[in-house]
N, C-alpha and C positions, 0 to 999 in steps of 0.2 A: 433459637429459629425467630428470634426477634432480631438478634443482631443480624444476620445473615439476610430478612428480608429489608429489613433499613437500608442493609447496603448494596441488594440488588435495585434499591429503589430508583437510584439516581443513572443507573446504566447496567445494563449486562455486565457479567462478570466471569470470568473464569473458576473452575474449580479450586487451581490453584490457591488464586485470588482471594477466593471466600475462606479456604481452609486458612490460609494465612491471618485472617483478619479475625477470625474465629480464635485462633491460640492467642491473638493478641489480646482476645477480650478474656482468657485464662479459663477456655473450656476444657473437660476430659477430650481425652482419645475417640472413648467411646460416642459422645453428645456430638462431637465434629462428623465423626463419621456418620452417624443415624441421618445429623439433618441433612449432610451434602447429597445424599443414598434418596431421603425422600423429597428433596429438590432435587434431583434428576429425574427423580420417577414421575414430579408432576412438569418435568418440562423448563425449569427455572435455569439450570445450570447444565450446559451444553458447549462443550469447548469447539466442536466443530460448527456450531451455529455461530457461535461467538465469533470465531474464526473472518467467517462469512460476513458477518454483520462488520468486524473491524475493517476489512479489507472495502465492502461498500462504501462504509464511511470516510475511507480513504480516497478513493476513484472519486466522489462529490465534493469533500470539500477541500482537500489538501495531497494531490496524486503523490504517488510515491511510486519506486520502481520494488521489483516482488523482493528484493534481498531485502529493501529498507522495510516493508511490509510484515516478511519473513521474520525481521529479528525484533520489530516490535510486538508480533505476536508470541515470539519466544520470550520475552520480557513479560509478559503477561501469563508466563506459566502455560500456554500451549502447547503439548506433546507435538514430538518429532513428526511420530508416523500422524498426526490428522495433517499437521503442514505438507508433509508430503502426499497426500491423499489428494488435498487442494490445488497443489500444483501441476499434480498429474488432470484433474478437470480442466483448468485454465488453459491448456492444452487445444481441448477440446472444443474449445466453447468461439463464436463470433467474436470480430473485431468489437460490435460493440450488442452490450444487451439493452432487452425490452425499454430500458427507460432513458436510453442513448449513454449510458455511463461506459468510459471506457474501459475496456476488458484486456486486451491487448497490452504488451509491452511500449512497443512501439504508439499507440493509440493513450496511452498512460502520460508517455513523454513528451507526447505532444499539446496536451492539454494543459502539462503542468509549464513549458514553455509559451503556450499563449497566455497564460494566467500571467505567467512572469514578465511578458513582454506587453500586456494592457493594452491592444491595440496599435503599438507602435509596431514600426517595419523593423525586422531582422536587420540587425548593423552588418557593413558590408567591412570595418574594418578588422584584422585579426584578435588585437586584444579585445574587444567585447565580444567575440564570438567566444573565445578562450574563457571569458570568463562567464558566459552563458553556458558552456560547457560544464564547467564547475560546477556552476550550480545546479545543475542535474545529475552532476554525477553523486554530489552531495547529498538527491535527493535518492539515491538507490539505483539510480540506472545504468547499465552498464556504457563501456566504450562505444560500442556497435551500434545500443539505439542511440545513444546520444549524439552518435553522427549522422546518423538514418534521419531524426527527429532537427537536426539543424541543416541539414538539404532540405527536406520538406516544408520547413519554414522560409528558408531564403527562397528556395521556387516558387512559395507563395505569393511573398512582398516583391519579388521581381518581376516584371511586365513581362521577359522572353522567357522564362520560366528555367533558366540555364540554372543545371542541379553542379555544374562544374567547378564550383566556386569552392577555394578552399576552407576546411571548416573550422581551422586552427587548432583542430587534438592532432595534430601528428600524421593524418591521415597522407600519401602520397597521392596527391592528384593527377588527372589523366594524364 
């Protein structure tokens, strides 16, 4: 129990992470099960709460696409059924939550793009736009969301607000 509590002292953990840590400490299966059940009963081990916390931290500090966040959660041992239930909840939520954090995929992409640009205007040349698109794709955003974010940023940075400029991602213009 002491090992698990010390491990939980730095940040929230999933049941899988705690089990792995206790196995590394050479605890028996009975002790591991009893410890995890006791911690879950006290509310210290909750994979659903961990997944929500992780996604919120991503939105707050380093916005990522849904695919990337799900991959990270999977690496932390969050079961697929929890990921699927959270995915269903995301579709029913508004674009921004009460704290102003992005909730939708499009809002996350725009936030990531704004942070990447750091106040600079959106470039008009093709190559820099392709690099920005690749940056967003590496962050787990799908191509359609990337195109929409680039168009929205272009519309905001130009005085005319035209969105007919090519985004450099293979999308045919009008």
